[in-house]
C-alpha positions, 0 to 999 in steps of 0.5 A, a space after each residue: 608310657 608316652 605322656 605328652 607330645 609337643 609338635 612344632 612345624 612338622 609337615 602340616 602341623 604348625 603347633 600341637 600338644 597331645 596328652 596321651 593316657 594309659 591304656 588304648 589311645 586311638 588316632 582316627 581321621 580321614 585319609 590324608 588328614 595327617 595321622 602319619 605326621 604324628 607317627 613320623 613326629 614320634 619316630 623323629 623324636 625317637 631317633 629316626 633319620 630326618 630330612 628337610 621335607 618334614 619341616 613345615 613350608 615357610 618355617 626354618 626348623 621343626 621340633 618335637 618334644 616327648 615326655 615319658 613316665 618311666 618306672 625305676 628298673 627300666 633298661 632306659 634308665 640303666 642306659 642313662 646311668 651308663 652315660 652318667 646322666 640323671 635317670 629320673 622317672 620323668 624323661 623329657 626327650 626333645 629333638 630339633 631339625 633345621 633347614 640347613 640340615 643341622 639339628 640337636 637332640 636332648 634328654 632331660 636337657 643334656 645334649 646327646 648324639 643320635 646313637 645315645 638317643 636311640 640306645 635310650 628310646 629303644 627301651 621306651 617305644 615299639 613302633 609297628 607298621 605294615 612295613 614290619 611285615 617285611 621285617 618278619 619275613 627275614 629269617 635273621 629277624 625271626 631268629 632275633 625275635 625268638 631270642 627276645 622271647 627266650 630271654 636270659 637263657 639265650 642271652 647268657 649263653 650268647 655272652 659266653 659264646 662272645 667270649 669264646 669267639 674273642 678267644 678264637 680271634 686271639 688264637 687266630 692272630 697268634 697263629 697268623 703271627 707264627 705263619 698259620 698252619 704248617 703249609 702257611 708257615 712254610 710259604 711264609 718262610 720261603 717268602 722271608 728267605 727270598 727277601 732276606 737273600 735279595 737284600 743281603 746280596 745288595 750289600 747296602 750301606 747307609 749313605 751309599 745312595 747319595 754318593 752314587 747319585 753324585 757320581 751319576 751327576 758327574 758322568 752326566 756332565 763330564 763334557 761340561 766339566 772338561 770345558 770349564 776346567 780348560 777355560 779356567 786353566 787358560 785364564 789363570 796360567 797362560 802368558 799374560 793371564 791372571 797369574 802374570 797380571 797379579 805378579 805385575 801388580 805386585 812388582 809395581 807396588 813394591 817400588 813404592 812399598 818403602 814410602 808408606 805402610 799401606 803400600 807395603 800391605 797391599 804388596 804383601 796381599 798381592 803376593 799372597 793372591 798370586 801364589 794362591 792363583 798359581 796353586 789353583 791354576 796348577 790344580 785346575 790344570 791337573 784336574 783337566 789332564 786327569 779327567 776321563 770318562 769311565 764307561 764301565 764305572 758309569 754303567 755300574 753306577 746306574 745299575 747300582 742305583 736301579 737296584 737300590 730303587 727297586 729295593 726301595 719300592 719293595 721294602 722301604 723308602 730309603 736304604 735305612 728303611 730297607 735295612 730296618 725291614 731286613 732286621 725285622 724279617 730276620 727276627 720273624 724268620 727266626 721265630 717261624 723257624 723255631 715255632 713248631 712247639 708254639 704252633 702245636 700248642 696253638 693248634 691244640 688251643 684252637 681245637 679246644 676252642 672249637 669244642 667249647 664253641 660247639 658245646 655252647 652253640 648246642 646250649 643255645 640251640 637247646 634253649 631256643 628250641 625250648 623257647 620256640 615250643 612255648 612261644 609258638 604255642 602261645 602265638 598259636 593260641 592268640 591267633 585262634 582268638 584273632 579269628 584264625 581258628 585253624 592256625 598253627 605257628 611253629 619253628 624249624 631248625 636246620 641241623 648242624 654238626 661238630 664240623 660246623 663249629 669254625 663257622 659259628 658267629 655271635 648268633 651261634 650256629 642256628 639257621 631257624 625260620 618260622 612256619 605257618 599254616 592257616 587252614 586245617 589239613 594244610 602243611 607248615 610252610 615258611 611265612 613268605 610262602 603262605 601268609 596273607 597281608 591280613 593274616 600277617 597283621 594278626 600274626 604280628 598282633 599275636 606276637 606283640 601280645 605274647 611279648 608285651 609283659 614288662 618289655 616295652 611300656 608303649 606300643 604304637 600300631 600304624 594301621 595294622 588293622 588294614 584288610 580286616 573287618 566284621 568279626 575279625 575287627 572285633 577280636 582285634 579290638 579286644 586284643 588291643 584291650 587285653 594288651 592295653 591292660 599292662 602296656 600303653 598302646 597308640 594306634 592309628 585305625 580306620 575301624 569303628 570297633 577299635 575306636 570304640 574300644 579306646 580309652 582315649 580318642 583323638 581326631 586328626 583333621 585337615 583345615 584350610 586357614 584364612 591365609 590359604 594354607 593347610 593345617 592339621 589339627 589334633 583334638 582329644 574327643 569327649 564322649 559326644 565327639 567320640 560317638 560322632 567319630 565312630 558314626 563317621 567310621 561306620 559310614 553313617 550320619 549323626 542319627 539313625 542306624 549308624 548312631 544306634 550301632 555306635 551306641 551298641 559298640 561303645 556299650 559292648 566295648 565298655 562291658 568287655 573292658 570291665 570283664 578283663 579288669 
């Protein structure tokens, strides 16, 4: 149960601490007083999405701390143990949110992420508001609700189904690796054969592309190369050019070579330079004479490069990558070409898997139908006690056959929807076709009553009593009392009948502070305050008929609670 709630800087609440009790806790107050802020605070600490609008004006952050008393054996404690965290019966959950959009969450002082927080709190509190009416109109949500009611038989069968579906995915992956069925495999073989032939025709060689690029560069610059070679040959070999100059310098130094060793050394170096210059000049001249533009070779070079670029786009970013891909698809081709035996074995495995999936789906359907018969009968009885005397509540399942096995999901093959009839002689119809808002509130209360035993320790109801009054209000209050015998309830209500049935009453009010700001206050009511609030809810004053009626309500509710103890 939720024992204590500390709220700081949430909306109009500057600071508040609420001590909730066992049984039925009722929050009441004028419209707009801030009751929804308390529920928003609870949702926030349970893991709901936060935004800056919830931070009190002028504050830099907001925070909520909730203290729960959780019995051993609770799934919430199991979740904590799975996270390697202490699982004590006193569970302290705190959450803070800052104006910069950052925040943090802690469980028993240990920081947790949003997913971890919600995994734990999902087992602590069930919050029901009028928005949940829309939730129940979804057929997928109806099926999920029925599975909760069915319990272990469906849960165990769905776990077995999950294993079979994992096996199905594994078989499908292996079949895809073998090309799927015969038609798919044939198509894959055709594609691989075309790719291999295209790469093989190219006769690629590693390093070839660099050589071709060099040749392309040569042809692109052949005129420039010719001019440079001619100019170099002229500078080296013509009369009076570099070679002649070097020979002349050598001859001049040779006349003094005998006079000093350094002159002799220079003379030898010039002789070597002249010989090297002559050789270079001859080579340059030869290159200039042999220089030709081969138009056919240039075109073939460009075409070859185009082919390589095309193959690179298809099969890899380099010749080495293309050749590696060729090896890969060659291996795949060989596997597919000789995969008939494996393919047949996988086809047989797939058929057996479909049969097993169909069988377990039938088991799930049987368990669901059995659970639906019991659950719908119990909900119907609860509806009768909630002043819908002729109510009928049922479930309708769509048929399916063996051929539907391939479309099975983790939920099985069932398509199910709840049906409702409020009046005698009227046929069953889907909920969204016939149920009113007031009837939906009572239907949800009936469902919660049927599912309350030991599942969740705290239920929160946000004005689900809207649209009801009189005798119906009385029976709803009694239903709250019935549930509250085993499960803590926190209810926001505007009905005096429900306030009178409460074990703890809290008044929510809005005050203007001396500094011109607005503040929401939460007060736990004593007996006198409780009576005064019931009088207000009845629309009366402190004395007179309303006060007398309040006394009668309180006495009747006390007697009812004594009778169900």
